[in-house]
N, C-alpha and C positions, 0 to 999 in steps of 0.2 A: 791380644785378647784372650781371656780365660773363660772357661765354662764351669759354673758351679756344679759339682757332682750331685748335689741333692735336689736342685730346683731347675737346672738347665739355663739359668740366667747367664748371659754372656756380657762380659764387662772388661774394660781396659785396666790393666794393672802392671806397673804403677801408673798413676794419673798425674797430669800436669797440675801445678798448684792453681788455685782460683784466680790469683792476680795475673798470672801469665795468660790464662785462658781469656779473661776479660779484656786484656790488652789486645790479644790476637783478634777478637771479634770486632774491634774498631775498624779493621780493614777487611772484614769477612764479606761484606756486601759490596757489589760493584758501585762505583760512584758516577760513572759516565751515563749519559742519557740512553745510549744503545743498550748497555748492560742492564739498566733498570727496566727498560721496555721488554727485554728478553726475559727477565725475571717475572714480570707481570704476565707475559704471554705463557710462560711455562706453568705458572701456578693457577691461573684463572679457571681452568676446567675443574681442578680439585676444589677451589673456593666455591664455584657455582654448585657443585654436587653437595658440598657441606651446607651451604646456605639453604638449598632446597630441602635437605634432610631435616635441618633444624626447624624450618617453617612447617614441615609436615608433622613434627613431633611435639612441639610446644607452642603456646601462644606467643605472639610478638611481645618483646620486652627489652631487657638489657643484656648485652653480650660483651664478654671480655675476651680479647684475643691476646694471648701471651706469646711473646717473640714474634710480633706482628710484622717485622721487616719494614717494608716501605708503606704499609698500611692499606694495601689494596683490598684485603678482606674486610677491613673496617669500612672502607668506602662502599663496598658492595652491600654490606648490611645496613649502612645508613641509607643507601639508595632504596632499600626495601622497607625502610621505616623503622628500623631498630635503633635504640640508643646504644652506641658502640664506644668502647674504650679499649685502647691498646697499650701494651707494655713492650719496650724494646731497649736493649742495652747498646745497640750500634748507633753512634751519633749520626752516621749517614742516613740510616733508616728513619730516625726520629725527625731529623731536619726535613727530609723529603715529605714524610707523612703530614707534618704540620704546615709547611709552606706551600706545597704543591697540591696536596689532596684536601687539606683543611680538616683533617680528622683529629679527634682528641686522642692524644698519646702521652704516656708518661715514660720518662727515661729511667730504666732500672729493671730489677727482677720482681717477680711476684712476691717473694718473701720480703723484699725491701719496701714494697709499696704500702703495706699495712692497710689494705682495703677492708671495708666493713664486712662483718659477718652477714651471711644470708642476703646478699645484695644483688647477685646476677642470676638471670634465668638460664644463661648458657655460658660456658667457658670453653674456648677452643685453643688448640696449640698445634700448629702445623710444622712438622719436622723440628721439634724443640726438645722433646723428652730424651732423645738419644744424646743430647749435648750436656745433660745435667749430671752433676756429681751425686745428687741424692734424689732420684726420681720419686721415691716414696714420699719424701717430705713435700715435694712439689704437688703430687696428687692430693695429699692431705690438705694442703693450702687451697687447692682448687675446690675441694669439698667444703672447706670452711666458708669461702666467699659465695658459694652457690646457695640459692634459695632451696628450701625443701622440695624434692622432686626435680630440681634443676638438672640440666643436661650437660655432660662433659663430652667433648669430641676431640680425640687425639689422632693425629696423622703421624705415621712413623715409617722408616724404611725397615725392610725385613731382608737383610743382606746375607745371613749365614747360609741359606740353601744355595745361593749363587756361588759363594765362596767355596762351598763343598764341591759343587759341580766343576768349577774351574780347577780346583786342586786335583781332582781325578784326571783332568786333562793335562796337568802339569803347567798350567798357565798362572804365572804370578800376577798379582794385581794389588791395588790399594783401595778396594771397594769399601773397606771399613772406615775410611776417611779419618784415621787417627792423626793427630790427637783431638780433633774436634768432636768426633763421635766417641762417647765414653761407654756406650752400651749398645747392644743389638737385641731387640725384642722379637719374640715370636708371638703370634696371636694368643697362644695359651699363656705365656708369661705375662703379656700385657693385661689380659683379663684377670689373672691372679693378682697382679699389682693393684688394679682398680678395685677389686673386691676387698683387699686388705686395707685400702685407703677409705673404705666406707661406701663404695658405690654398688648399686644393685642393677639388675637387668643389663649386665654387661654383654655387649655383642661386638663381633668383629665383622668388618665389611671390606670390600675392595675399595669402594669410595672414589671411583674414577681414576684417572691417571694424568700425569703431567704432560706438557708439550715442550720438550727442550728445543733450543734454537739450532743446535748442531744436528744436521740432517740424519746421519746414521743413528744417533741417539734417539731422535724423534721417531724414525721408522721402527726401531726396536721397541720403544716405549709404546707406540700405538699398537703394534702387533701383539705384544704380550699383554698390554693393558686391555685390549679388546677381547682377547681370548679369556683372560682371567675374569673380566666383568661378565662375559657371556656364560662361562661355566658357573660362576657364582649365582647368576639368575636362574639358570637351568636346574641347578641343584637345590633350589628353594632356599637360597641364601645360606648354604652350608659349606660348599667347597671353596677353600681359600688357596688359590694358586701359589705355590711356594716361591719366595724370592721377590715378588712384587710388593710395593708399598701397601700398607694396610691402614684402615681407619677404625679405631675402636671408640665405642660410645658406652655411656652408662648414665644412670640417674642417681641423684643424691639420696641416700638413705640415712635417716636420722636415728634408726634403732639398732645399728650394728656397732658392736664393741670393736674399736680399731685395734689391730694387732700391733705389736712392737715393730719399730722400723727394721727393715732388712737391708739397710744401707750397705753398699759394697765399697 
């Protein structure tokens, strides 16, 4: 992982080619019932927070979830009365979402889908952007498919502070999860990317925390998640605890001139 000296963006270099990555993602999601249920249990607290936030922010309408996995967020939004569409490249995820949850999902990437301009009221992506070769192109595509003043919600890991702390202790680890994770965003970097993609009113949130199945991970996640969420609330939504996952939001602006791509 490298750090850009001018903008502090952290990215993997060299990168795997897109064909190898796409092939690897066919076995990325668990296929067994227990693994799928653990995935749902882990992610539902974050999905519920996001669904509540969206409903408090914009009127009910159409939502697109990119990298939807098994489709549990789509199911939650449909249950709340939204028209929901998902995109997923994993065959395992697509099959489960269609046959078991009965949600509407397309196989492929956002760029491949060629969805209509100004079509969705909200676009979400949970733990997706760190996997993408060109995050700026992705955000601009999200901007294109959103209606004016539409909402984008991005969930992403913020690993670098933890890596730095462990490095001081001399503890080796693979928290960057290479080669799957191609980037690591800070809240400042994520908000800058959103702004360059044409989004306004960009904000960073803690946005709840996951519930892993492995007991030590669950205890640690609950402890640090509760502390970070509490400090965020007590600080008037300003203090973002370093190292825990973040949620970034923004609204589509139609009067900003988009900057050139800063693809890495």
